[in-house]
N, C-alpha and C positions, 0 to 999 in steps of 0.2 A: 189158407185152405185152397186147394186146387179147384179150377173150374171143372165141372162135371159135364161131359158130353155123352148122352145116351142115344144110341142109334137102334132103331127098330126095323126089322126086316121080316118078310114072309119066308116060309119054307115049303117048297123050293122058292128061292128068291127070284123076283122079276128082274129084268135088266136094270131098272132104276135102283132096286135094292142092292144089286151087285155093285153098282157104281158107288152108292153111298157107303157100303161096307168097306170097299177098297179105299175110299176117301178117309174113312175113320182110321184105317190102318196107317195111312200116310200122316195124319195128324198125331197119332200116338207115337210115331217114330220121330216126328219133328220136335215135339215138346217133352221135357222131362216130366215124370209123374208128379213132382211137387207143383207143377204149373197146370197140367191138364190130365184128367183121368178120363179115359174112354171106355165105355161099357157097351157091348153089343148084345142085343136081345133078338133072338131069331126063332120064328115059328111058335109052336105051342108052349115051349119053355118060357116064352116071354108074355104069355097071355095075361097073367096076373098083373104084371107091371103095365102092360098095354092098356088094360081096363082101368087101372088106377089113374092113369093120365087121361082117360076118356078119349083115347085116340080113335079115329075112324078109318084110317087107311095107312098103308106103308108105301114107300119108305117114310120114316119120320126121324127127326132129330130133336131132342129135348136138351136144353142147356140150363143147368142149375135148377131143374124142376119146372122150367117154362118151355112149353111147346114152341119151337121156332120154325120148324119145317115139317110139313105133312103132305104126303101124296105126290111129291115131285122129287126128282133127282136134281138138286141144286148144283150150281157151279161153286168153285172154291171161294170166290168173292162173297157169295151169299153166306156160306158157312163161316167165313172170316168175320163178317158183320155180326152174325149170331153169337159167335164166341166172344167177340169184342164187347157186345152188349152184356155178356155174362161175366165180364171182368178179366178176360184173358188179354195179355199184351201180345198182339199179333206180330210175328216176325216175317 
């Protein structure tokens, strides 16, 4: 089963959200779908999922159902660590 990376952003996105959304796109390009699934949730369309995780601010990254990053725009090393903890073999 692939590692699931869910990214949450406001609409319009703040600069941190823009950075995290772009980073999510890079990860989606780097890993095949059978290793990593990336889902992006933006604005009101994401509200139900946002509330289900009890998130309090964006940007946020959830890996395999566990909140890993919230309220900051992390560097790739931090995201790599979060994905590694979620079971992804980092390249």
